[in-house]
N, C-alpha and C positions, 0 to 999 in steps of 0.2 A: 432632946433633939440633938443629933450629932452635928456639930458645927465645923465649918472649914476654918483652917488656920493658915497663916503665912509665917514662914521662918526666914529671917535675913541673917546671913553669915558673912562676917568680914572681920579680919584681925585688927583693923584700924578703928579705934574708938571714935575718931572724928567722922569717919564714914558712917558708922552706926548711928551717931548722933544726927547726922544729916538725914539718914533714912527715917529715923523716928519722927523727925519734924515733917518730912515730905509725905510720909505714909499715914498722916493723921486723917486723911481722906477716908480710910477704911475703919477707923477706930470704933464707930458706933455698932458695926455689924460683924467685924472680923477681928479676932485676937491676932496680934502681930508679935512675934518673939524676935529678939535681937541677940545673936550669939557671936562670941569672939573667936570661935574655933569650930571645926567640923565635929570634934568630940562633944562639945557642948550642944551643938545642934542635934547630934544623934541621941543624946540623953533626952532632950526636949521631945524629939520625935517618939521615943519610947513611951514617954509620959502621955503624950497626946493619943497614941495608939491604945494605951492602957485605959484611957477614959472613953474609948470608942468614938473619938472625934477624928477629924480629917486633916491631914497635911495636904493642903490644896496647892500651895505655891512655895517654892524655895527660891530665894534670891541669894546667890552665893558668889563671893569673890573667887577669882581663880588662883591668884598667888597668895598662899598663906603658909606660915610655918607649920611643920608637922605634916598634915594631910592637905593636898591641894584641893581646890574646888572641883576640878574634874574628877579626881579620885573619889571624893565624897559623893558627888552626884552620880558617879558610876555605881557606887554602893547602893544608893537610893534606887536607881534603876533596877538593880538586881534583887531588891528586897520586895518579896511578894506581898508585903503589907501595904505597899505604896505604889501600886501599878499605874495609877493615873495621875500621880503627883506631877505637877508642872515645874519645870526647872528653867530658871533664868540665870545665865552666867553674867556676872558683873565684873569687869576688869579694865584696867588701863595698861597692863603690861603684857597681855597675851599677844603672841605673834600670830600670823596667819595659820601656821601649822598647829599652834595651840588650839585655835578656834576649830579647826577641822577635827582635831583629836577629840575635842569636847563634844562636837556634834556626833561623831562616830562612836565614841566610847561611852559617853554619858547620855546620849540622846537628848541633849538640851533642846528646849522648845523655843527659847529666845536668847539673844545675846545683846548686851548693851555695854558700850564703852564708857570709861570714866574720862573726863567728867561727863555727866549726862544732863539732859534737860528734864526737869521735874515732870512736866506734862507727859513726856515720852515714856518715862519710867512708869508713871501711874497708868497710862493707857495700856502699856504692855502687860502689866499686872492685871488690870481689869479684864483684858482679853483672856489671859491664862486662867483667871479665876472663873470667868464665865464658862470657858471650855470644861474646866474641872467639874463645876457644879452640874452641868448638863450631862457629862459623862457618868457621874456618880448617881444621877437620878435624884439629886436633892431638889427641894422645892425652891426654884429660882425666885418665886414671888417674895420670899423672905429677904432677898438680897438685891431686888430689882434696882434700887437707887445707886448701887455701886457697880453693877454689871455693865459690860460693854454692849450697848443696845444693838449695834450692827451685827456682832457675833451672835447674840441671842436670837435676833430675828432670822438670821441666815440658818441657824441650826433648827429653829422651830419650823421654818418653811420646809426643810428637808424631811421633817417627820410628818408633814401634812399630806 
């Protein structure tokens, strides 16, 4: 069975360590990868794709050495292997213009600033994961305990 995965990308190890602790909520049903660069995340995405699994959600920092989060997420948007992958931009340094660029260029689905509230981050990821699973036609019953119930019910009502 093809499984959805989450990829977190941030060049700061302390941020990745915080994400690891906070995203334990998903651990029983979703594999979460933690990458220190866009290049490392791209390699993980290639491996996930080669295994015929899904990159459901990417949580990505904006300001990173080498390739910025917006540039990386723009590449993901343009990669036909990941048309429904949900993108969440995570940053504390982006300006208003940076955020607008991210929305327009990378088609990000959500934005969250640093520092964030744990419940807010988890809820945003749950919504994105729910949207992805439904768009991909995956069996949501396998993930029902971690999905956003309001999003799930709203989408199911639309199909009735």
